[in-house]
ROSE-687248 format. One record per residue (C-alpha): x, y, z; residue in one letter. Coordinates in steps of 0.02 Angstrom, whole numbers, padded with zeros to 5 digits, always signed. Layout:
REM residues N
XYZa;...
***
This chain:
REM residues 246
-04839+10467+09804x;-04756+10612+09894x;-04637+10660+09754x;-04726+10732+09603x;-04663+10696+09427x;-04653+10826+09290x;-04604+10760+09118x;-04558+10879+08979x;-04592+10812+08805x;-04496+10922+08683x;-04560+10822+08534x;-04459+10870+08376x;-04388+11028+08455x;-04279+11130+08466x;-04188+11143+08300x;-04013+11181+08364x;-03898+11105+08495x;-03866+11273+08580x;-04053+11298+08601x;-04070+11124+08677x;-03928+11157+08799x;-04000+11326+08850x;-04174+11254+08876x;-04107+11109+08979x;-04001+11222+09089x;-04152+11332+09115x;-04249+11181+09176x;-04111+11139+09299x;-04106+11319+09359x;-04295+11319+09380x;-04282+11163+09486x;-04153+11238+09602x;-04216+11237+09781x;-04380+11150+09735x;-04419+10997+09839x;-04524+10841+09815x;-04522+10846+09625x;-04438+10731+09499x;-04415+10821+09334x;-04384+10723+09174x;-04338+10806+09010x;-04366+10704+08851x;-04275+10790+08706x;-04249+10722+08530x;-04125+10578+08541x;-03987+10676+08452x;-03973+10799+08597x;-03949+10669+08735x;-03759+10670+08722x;-03743+10857+08753x;-03862+10867+08902x;-03800+10826+09076x;-03932+10773+09201x;-03924+10791+09389x;-04018+10719+09537x;-04173+10825+09513x;-04179+10835+09323x;-04166+10669+09232x;-04162+10628+09047x;-04284+10524+08947x;-04324+10484+08766x;-04487+10496+08670x;-04487+10323+08595x;-04387+10163+08573x;-04394+10006+08466x;-04447+09839+08540x;-04290+09749+08480x;-04121+09771+08564x;-04029+09788+08398x;-04044+09733+08218x;-04091+09785+08042x;-04216+09921+08087x;-04158+10074+07989x;-04185+10237+08080x;-04238+10159+08244x;-04164+10176+08419x;-04167+10034+08546x;-04203+10051+08730x;-04028+09988+08767x;-03953+10127+08660x;-04060+10257+08749x;-04006+10194+08919x;-03822+10193+08869x;-03842+10373+08809x;-03901+10432+08979x;-04090+10412+08971x;-04181+10343+09122x;-04360+10361+09057x;-04452+10331+08894x;-04621+10395+08836x;-04720+10258+08749x;-04891+10255+08667x;-04903+10443+08643x;-05056+10488+08540x;-04949+10567+08405x;-04855+10404+08378x;-05017+10307+08378x;-05088+10426+08249x;-04941+10462+08133x;-04838+10304+08153x;-04982+10180+08165x;-04926+10110+08332x;-05045+09983+08408x;-05065+09929+08588x;-04978+09766+08542x;-04825+09861+08476x;-04825+09972+08630x;-04830+09817+08740x;-04672+09750+08657x;-04587+09920+08678x;-04631+09928+08863x;-04555+09757+08892x;-04397+09807+08799x;-04385+09970+08897x;-04402+09883+09064x;-04271+09755+09013x;-04152+09901+08979x;-04190+09970+09154x;-04287+10120+09087x;-04444+10183+09171x;-04587+10168+09047x;-04714+10310+09035x;-04869+10235+08955x;-04986+10363+08876x;-05171+10322+08863x;-05320+10426+08813x;-05472+10442+08702x;-05508+10542+08545x;-05649+10669+08535x;-05816+10579+08537x;-05747+10416+08608x;-05794+10345+08777x;-05647+10370+08896x;-05678+10212+08999x;-05689+10096+08848x;-05534+10164+08760x;-05424+10184+08914x;-05466+10013+08986x;-05426+09928+08820x;-05263+10022+08801x;-05206+09980+08977x;-05252+09796+08966x;-05167+09769+08798x;-05015+09879+08830x;-04977+09799+08999x;-05013+09619+08945x;-04889+09497+09022x;-04807+09622+09139x;-04774+09558+09315x;-04808+09649+09477x;-04620+09674+09497x;-04605+09751+09323x;-04746+09873+09361x;-04638+09964+09488x;-04552+10048+09339x;-04711+10094+09245x;-04795+10265+09248x;-04966+10300+09172x;-05005+10465+09087x;-05184+10509+09044x;-05180+10618+08889x;-05350+10642+08806x;-05308+10654+08622x;-05428+10798+08595x;-05328+10902+08721x;-05152+10870+08654x;-05084+11027+08574x;-05257+11102+08551x;-05267+11222+08697x;-05427+11135+08751x;-05367+11057+08912x;-05468+10929+09007x;-05561+10993+09159x;-05491+10946+09330x;-05651+10849+09368x;-05635+10746+09210x;-05451+10716+09244x;-05497+10659+09419x;-05624+10536+09349x;-05497+10470+09223x;-05365+10450+09358x;-05484+10353+09470x;-05536+10244+09323x;-05355+10205+09281x;-05325+10150+09461x;-05484+10046+09456x;-05421+09958+09298x;-05251+09926+09377x;-05338+09856+09531x;-05430+09730+09422x;-05271+09682+09332x;-05158+09676+09485x;-05213+09737+09656x;-05273+09892+09745x;-05103+09906+09830x;-05012+09912+09663x;-05142+10028+09587x;-05108+10155+09723x;-04920+10143+09697x;-04914+10171+09509x;-04895+10357+09470x;-05034+10429+09362x;-04997+10591+09270x;-05100+10710+09163x;-05047+10774+08992x;-05136+10886+08867x;-05120+11075+08850x;-05039+11094+09021x;-04975+11268+09063x;-04925+11370+09216x;-05104+11426+09243x;-05189+11256+09255x;-05046+11148+09321x;-05095+11154+09504x;-05274+11103+09467x;-05216+10934+09404x;-05117+10904+09562x;-05231+10980+09694x;-05405+10952+09621x;-05376+10799+09512x;-05262+10717+09641x;-05141+10659+09509x;-04956+10622+09534x;-04883+10739+09406x;-04888+10810+09231x;-04833+10768+09054x;-04796+10939+08979x;-04783+10970+08792x;-04775+11143+08714x;-04758+11234+08880x;-04595+11142+08914x;-04515+11233+08766x;-04541+11400+08851x;-04407+11413+08984x;-04500+11541+09088x;-04666+11450+09081x;-04591+11281+09120x;-04499+11356+09268x;-04666+11425+09325x;-04743+11252+09318x;-04598+11181+09418x;-04611+11317+09550x;-04800+11303+09557x;-04801+11117+09588x;-04654+11126+09707x;-04725+11267+09812x;
***
């Protein structure tokens, strides 16, 4: 990977359309003149229609249903997301696993639906505090990617987000992130091949800010970042973009 990927997960923010527009325009301004980075902003679905992406800043969503349409009150399908301008979708985020009860089997169905709709699927994996990273991450990868072909994997991105680091301020050390990244590639090698494992982008997510961002790229040798809270601060997110694109 020569082009790094920075994905902004706005979660259930901001509250107003004008704030969403201003934040998105700030991201585009921050990306101006920066090379070798693909930036993806994933706002709440309701803001997709008012945000206009460009070559360097793409749009994504934070979730989708596994069915294309139907009697699923309150849900959004991958096809709807794609038609609304999204090109990426975050799936398996620890908050959805925790609060919405999503299982690896459900996430697997969602990934397949996303790929069918021509979305790039960002699969989040990671362990809770006290759990063994290798056991949890291997199981999540195997179950979430079950039945996916080599060709389908070209549109899959992995994001290592240790649950204990998400929104806590206790970010994972670069050394631990490096170990997790290598383990993810080892697991993909067993499932597919070493060639494919080296091609699939592996990102880090969990209390990322403009002070530790470079460590996950330079020291951990990862392909990009999944940024939560820091992406809601226009100045800080611009700093992350500039830092990675230096």
